[in-house]
C-alpha angles and dihedrals in degrees: 000000000000118000117252108256110269090234094063115116131178113313126219125202109215124185118188135170136197118207118220092016089274092148106115100166100278090140095054098077091052092047090049090050092051090049093047090052091051094244100119141012129199110239091180137343130192121183121184121186118191117197131210091268093048090259110153133214119190128196127182132183141168136179092209118102118225095267093049091047094051092045091049091048091049092050096047092042090050092052091049091047092049091053092047102040114004122238094339090050090050093060093046091046092051091053093046092046093051090050091048091057096040090104090050095253136094092194109078142181091284089058090049090051095047093046092047091050092049095049121088116220116285096029135116124205132184133198113199131184103199123188112213104216092174092067097045095098091054092044091050091049090053090051092048089053090050089244126159133212113250095175136358115180137150109224131204112228091251090057097054096092093055094046098086090057095062117099113224121210126205113266101185136276113322094346118159 
């Protein structure tokens, strides 16, 4: 199994939608600023826009080069294979994961189909795997200390008061 690229930090899966196809790219300048400042990196992006006549436009993007994408796919596939089938599953998963990312994208035609089917007309949706480079030193320090993630949530301001009442459960060493 290939090693995960050393530059990989914690990854967030973000799903957003825009009713009425009002998305006109307002988010792109902010995303570009965050990338330019070395705070985030796009692991994979899938945008599907469904028109009033069920016409579909698809956009994909990634900041990973081919080698990084294949290495990432191999690593993630190996972890999934290990969990499903032990050491033998790990090897098969690593191969499958590398093949999955060979085109540079984790999101595939099945994801496009599912997202298109779920969208009503006149709506745009995006799936984004976003690597948080800014938190990598803290993440690495937790791993070095053999720490494990008990909880990892993004809270809206209105949810902060209820956060201390949630009971976290161990998710494994270094999990995000």
